[in-house]
C-alpha positions as CSV (number, residue, x, y, z in Angstrom):
1,M,82.6,-41.6,98.8
2,E,80.7,-43.8,97.1
3,Q,81.0,-44.0,93.2
4,S,78.1,-44.5,90.6
5,A,76.2,-47.1,89.2
6,H,75.8,-45.6,85.9
7,K,79.3,-44.7,85.2
8,L,80.8,-47.8,86.7
9,E,78.3,-49.3,83.8
10,L,79.6,-46.8,81.6
11,L,83.1,-48.0,82.2
12,R,82.3,-51.6,81.5
13,R,80.6,-51.0,78.5
14,I,83.4,-49.1,77.0
15,A,86.1,-52.0,78.1
16,E,83.3,-54.5,75.9
17,L,83.3,-52.4,72.6
18,E,86.8,-51.0,73.3
19,K,87.4,-55.2,73.0
20,K,84.9,-56.0,70.2
21,E,86.3,-52.8,68.1
22,L,82.9,-51.1,68.1
23,W,84.7,-47.8,68.1
24,H,81.7,-45.5,66.4
25,L,79.2,-46.8,69.1
26,D,78.2,-44.7,72.2
27,V,78.2,-45.9,75.6
28,E,75.4,-43.9,76.2
29,D,71.5,-44.8,76.1
30,D,70.9,-41.8,73.4
31,P,67.2,-40.2,73.8
32,E,64.9,-41.4,70.6
33,T,64.8,-39.3,67.7
34,Y,63.6,-38.4,64.8
35,P,65.0,-36.7,61.3
36,L,66.1,-33.3,60.6
37,M,64.3,-32.0,57.9
38,P,65.7,-29.0,55.7
39,D,63.5,-26.4,57.0
40,Q,64.3,-27.2,60.2
41,I,67.8,-25.5,60.5
42,D,69.4,-22.6,59.3
43,Y,72.6,-23.8,59.4
44,L,74.1,-20.2,58.8
45,N,72.0,-18.5,60.8
46,E,70.6,-16.5,58.3
47,K,67.3,-15.5,59.7
48,W,66.7,-12.6,62.4
49,T,65.6,-15.2,64.6
50,S,67.9,-17.6,64.4
51,K,70.7,-14.9,65.1
52,I,68.7,-13.7,68.3
53,K,68.7,-17.6,69.9
54,N,72.0,-17.8,68.4
55,R,73.4,-14.7,70.6
56,I,71.3,-15.7,73.6
57,A,72.2,-19.7,73.8
58,N,76.3,-18.5,73.1
59,I,76.1,-16.0,75.9
60,F,74.1,-19.0,78.3
61,G,76.1,-21.6,77.1
62,A,79.4,-19.6,78.2
63,R,77.6,-18.8,81.4
64,F,77.2,-22.7,82.2
65,F,79.9,-23.6,81.5
66,D,82.1,-20.9,83.0
67,R,80.3,-21.8,86.5
68,M,81.8,-25.3,85.9
69,I,85.4,-24.0,85.7
70,A,84.9,-22.1,88.2
71,K,83.6,-24.7,90.5
72,R,86.9,-27.1,88.8
73,Q,84.2,-28.7,87.5
74,L,85.7,-28.3,83.7
75,I,89.4,-28.2,84.3
76,T,92.1,-27.2,81.7
77,K,96.1,-28.0,82.7
78,E,97.8,-26.5,80.1
79,V,97.5,-25.8,75.8
80,R,100.2,-26.8,73.8
81,G,101.1,-26.3,70.3
82,I,98.7,-23.0,69.7
83,E,101.5,-21.6,67.3
84,N,100.0,-25.0,64.9
85,F,96.9,-23.4,64.7
86,Q,98.4,-19.9,64.3
87,A,99.8,-20.9,61.7
88,V,96.8,-21.6,59.5
89,K,95.3,-18.9,57.6
90,G,91.7,-19.1,56.1
91,G,89.1,-21.5,56.9
92,K,90.0,-25.0,58.9
93,I,88.6,-27.9,60.3
94,V,89.8,-29.1,63.6
95,T,89.7,-32.7,64.9
96,C,89.1,-33.7,68.7
97,N,88.8,-36.8,70.1
98,H,85.4,-36.6,72.7
99,F,85.3,-38.1,75.8
100,S,82.4,-35.3,77.7
101,V,80.2,-33.1,76.7
102,G,82.5,-30.4,78.3
103,D,85.2,-30.9,75.7
104,N,84.4,-28.6,72.9
105,Y,84.2,-26.0,75.8
106,A,87.9,-26.6,76.8
107,V,88.8,-26.3,72.8
108,W,87.0,-23.3,72.4
109,K,88.6,-21.9,75.5
110,A,92.2,-22.6,74.1
111,L,91.2,-21.2,70.7
112,C,89.3,-18.5,71.0
113,D,92.0,-15.6,71.7
114,H,93.2,-17.0,68.2
115,M,90.5,-16.5,66.1
116,D,90.0,-13.1,65.2
117,G,86.5,-12.8,66.7
118,K,85.3,-15.6,65.0
119,M,82.9,-18.5,66.4
120,L,84.0,-22.4,66.1
121,Y,81.3,-24.2,64.7
122,K,80.5,-27.8,65.9
123,V,79.4,-30.8,64.3
124,I,76.4,-32.6,66.2
125,R,74.6,-35.8,65.6
126,E,71.0,-35.5,64.2
127,G,69.7,-36.5,67.4
128,N,71.7,-34.6,69.7
129,Y,69.7,-31.6,67.6
130,T,66.7,-32.8,67.1
131,N,66.1,-34.4,70.9
132,P,68.7,-33.5,72.6
133,P,69.9,-34.3,75.9
134,K,68.7,-32.2,79.3
135,P,70.0,-29.3,80.5
136,F,72.0,-29.1,76.6
137,G,68.9,-28.3,74.0
138,L,69.5,-24.0,73.9
139,F,73.4,-25.0,73.8
140,M,72.8,-28.0,71.1
141,R,70.2,-26.2,68.8
142,H,71.6,-22.8,68.7
143,C,75.3,-22.7,69.9
144,N,77.1,-22.5,66.2
145,T,76.5,-26.1,65.8
146,L,76.2,-27.9,62.6
147,P,73.6,-31.2,62.5
148,L,74.1,-34.4,60.4
149,S,71.2,-35.9,59.6
150,S,70.2,-39.1,58.3
151,Q,67.6,-37.1,55.0
152,M,70.0,-36.5,51.8
153,S,68.0,-33.4,51.2
154,T,68.9,-31.6,54.7
155,M,73.0,-33.1,54.2
156,K,73.3,-30.8,50.7
157,K,71.9,-27.9,53.0
158,F,75.0,-29.1,55.4
159,M,77.7,-29.3,52.7
160,K,76.5,-26.2,51.7
161,A,77.4,-24.2,54.6
162,V,80.2,-26.6,55.2
163,K,81.7,-25.2,52.5
164,V,80.5,-21.2,52.8
165,L,81.8,-21.2,56.3
166,L,85.1,-22.5,55.3
167,G,85.1,-20.3,52.9
168,R,84.7,-17.3,54.8
169,G,87.5,-18.4,57.1
170,E,85.7,-20.1,59.8
171,T,86.9,-23.3,62.0
172,I,84.8,-26.1,62.3
173,L,84.9,-29.2,65.1
174,I,84.9,-32.5,64.2
175,Y,85.0,-35.3,66.6
176,P,86.2,-38.1,63.9
177,E,86.1,-41.2,66.0
178,Q,81.7,-40.2,66.2
179,S,81.2,-41.5,69.4
180,M,81.8,-40.4,72.8
181,W,83.2,-42.6,75.3
182,W,83.4,-41.1,78.8
183,N,86.7,-40.0,79.9
184,Y,88.5,-43.0,77.1
185,R,92.2,-41.9,77.2
186,K,92.9,-43.8,74.1
187,P,92.7,-42.3,70.8
188,K,90.1,-44.5,68.5
189,P,90.4,-45.6,65.0
190,M,88.6,-42.5,62.7
191,Q,85.6,-42.7,60.0
192,D,85.9,-40.7,56.9
193,G,83.4,-38.0,57.7
194,A,85.9,-35.1,58.8
195,F,88.7,-36.5,56.0
196,S,86.1,-36.2,53.4
197,L,85.0,-32.6,53.9
198,A,88.7,-31.3,54.3
199,V,89.5,-32.8,50.9
200,R,86.2,-31.7,49.2
201,N,86.6,-28.7,50.6
202,K,90.8,-28.4,50.2
203,A,90.9,-27.4,53.7
204,P,93.2,-28.4,56.7
205,I,92.7,-30.3,59.1
206,V,94.6,-29.4,62.4
207,P,94.9,-32.1,64.8
208,I,93.7,-31.8,69.1
209,F,94.3,-34.6,71.2
210,I,93.4,-34.0,74.7
211,T,95.1,-36.1,77.7
212,M,93.6,-36.0,80.9
213,E,95.0,-37.0,84.7
214,D,93.5,-37.3,87.7
215,S,92.9,-33.2,89.9
216,D,92.1,-33.4,93.0
217,V,88.7,-32.8,92.7
218,L,85.8,-35.2,93.3
219,D,83.1,-35.0,91.3
220,P,79.5,-35.8,92.4
221,D,79.5,-39.4,91.1
222,G,82.8,-40.1,93.1
223,F,85.1,-40.1,90.1
224,Y,87.8,-37.5,90.0
225,V,87.6,-34.4,87.6
226,Q,89.9,-34.9,85.0
227,A,92.8,-32.4,83.9
228,Y,92.7,-31.4,80.3
229,T,96.4,-31.3,78.8
230,I,95.3,-29.7,75.1
231,H,97.6,-30.6,72.4
232,I,97.2,-28.6,69.3
233,L,99.2,-30.2,66.9
234,P,100.4,-29.5,62.9
235,A,98.2,-29.1,60.5
236,I,97.3,-32.0,57.8
237,Y,96.5,-30.9,53.7
238,P,94.9,-32.5,51.5
239,D,96.9,-34.1,49.0
240,E,95.5,-32.6,45.7
241,T,97.4,-35.7,43.3
242,L,95.6,-38.1,45.1
243,S,91.9,-39.6,44.1
244,R,89.4,-38.0,46.5
245,A,89.4,-41.1,48.2
246,E,93.3,-41.7,48.5
247,A,93.1,-38.6,49.9
248,T,91.0,-39.2,52.6
249,Q,92.7,-41.8,53.9
250,K,95.9,-40.5,53.7
251,M,94.5,-37.7,55.8
252,K,92.1,-40.1,58.2
253,E,96.0,-42.4,58.9
254,E,98.1,-38.8,59.4
255,N,95.9,-37.6,62.0
256,Y,95.4,-40.9,63.4
257,A,99.2,-41.4,63.5
258,A,99.6,-37.9,65.4
259,W,96.9,-38.6,68.0
260,V,98.7,-41.6,68.3
261,K,102.1,-40.3,69.1
262,T,100.8,-37.6,71.4
263,Y,99.0,-40.6,73.9
264,E,102.5,-42.4,73.7
265,E,104.8,-39.6,74.4
266,F,102.0,-38.0,77.2
267,Y,101.1,-41.2,78.9
268,G,104.3,-42.8,78.5
269,K,103.3,-46.3,77.3
270,P,102.5,-47.7,73.7
271,L,99.1,-47.8,72.6
272,V,97.6,-51.2,73.1
273,Y,93.6,-51.9,73.0
274,G,91.8,-54.4,75.7
275,E,94.3,-53.4,78.1
276,S,93.8,-50.3,81.1
């Protein structure tokens, strides 16, 4: 089967960005977007209309991704370390490497039976909310998503929502690399956002790193569907003896080191950038 020219181009772009160490840039051509204003978002689903849309979106989202699982288009081979998630009580931030539109659902399926009936909240980029990629608009806007914004007034509302959610014991998924590279197996250096939120809210971070292997299933683009092993790693806690900036940096370094260790142990080779 001939491989998709689009996916081959993505792989070329990934190799180029890796070589230039532009870790935070997406390889996809993101659609045009517009600023998210505070009156356009109900982060906590406090309005009755938001509650209804949230319920409908979660039902359709689960059906969509469960069909992918049934067709073996989304495959989780193994979940390791669930005890690390269970050991953390109360609100927490989960970090994960980002390489597919379905990886957040894989994380949800790994955690959902251990969340006491709560949902997984996902931090997403502004454009995925204001002008979401098809066919994921309903999910991006209403499946417990927390969009970032280029508007300070909206970000103040975002910060308040994060504080409320963590305070009531919710789990928030953040992609600290802040970019999605299709089927990229290596951990990428991270941005500060997730760790700054953790320090500000005195919340632990539970790092998750997903490793991949070729399955025996070809996708429509001529590439093997990846079988995931979801590694849930020991929690990292803010160091309250440090300044906010120092504590943020420390958590980020500890998270990255845990990912690198998992990568090297699973694949049996050292992490080297710029090589396949």
